[in-house]
C-alpha positions, -999 to 999 in steps of 0.1 A, spaced: -850 -691 192 -849 -677 227 -845 -712 242 -815 -718 220 -799 -685 230 -805 -693 267 -790 -728 264 -760 -714 246 -755 -686 272 -757 -711 300 -733 -735 282 -707 -708 276 -710 -695 312 -704 -731 325 -674 -734 301 -660 -701 314 -664 -714 349 -645 -746 341 -617 -726 324 -615 -704 355 -615 -734 379 -589 -753 360 -564 -724 356 -558 -712 392 -521 -703 388 -515 -667 399 -503 -645 371 -492 -609 369 -499 -590 337 -478 -559 333 -493 -534 309 -466 -507 315 -490 -483 332 -508 -508 354 -502 -544 367 -530 -569 370 -527 -597 396 -552 -625 390 -555 -662 384 -547 -673 348 -583 -684 342 -598 -651 353 -573 -632 333 -580 -652 301 -617 -647 305 -614 -610 311 -592 -605 281 -615 -626 259 -645 -605 270 -625 -573 264 -616 -585 229 -652 -593 221 -663 -558 233 -636 -541 212 -645 -561 181 -682 -554 185 -674 -516 189 -653 -516 158 -680 -534 138 -706 -510 150 -685 -480 141 -672 -493 108 -703 -511 94 -735 -505 114 -734 -467 117 -726 -460 81 -754 -484 70 -779 -467 93 -769 -433 80 -774 -445 44 -808 -460 53 -819 -428 70 -808 -407 40 -827 -430 16 -859 -429 37 -859 -391 42 -850 -384 5 -818 -366 14 -789 -366 -10 -762 -391 0 -730 -376 14 -700 -375 -9 -670 -396 0 -637 -381 -10 -606 -402 -14 
């Protein structure tokens, strides 16, 4: 299993390098407050990574933490918290 993860990680890193190398056009991203100057490939990879991090954080807050809380309450014998609508 570790070998498969290592091979997949290396493959995606190489793919990211290819995307960065093929898209060298300079681009300015204006976010209103800040402006980012970078090549198109670097900007695409940065925004992809940011989207993955935000998605993982939302999943952790919305799914993982409530499930851990429920599991902890069940193992300690505490009464489950009430959810009001």
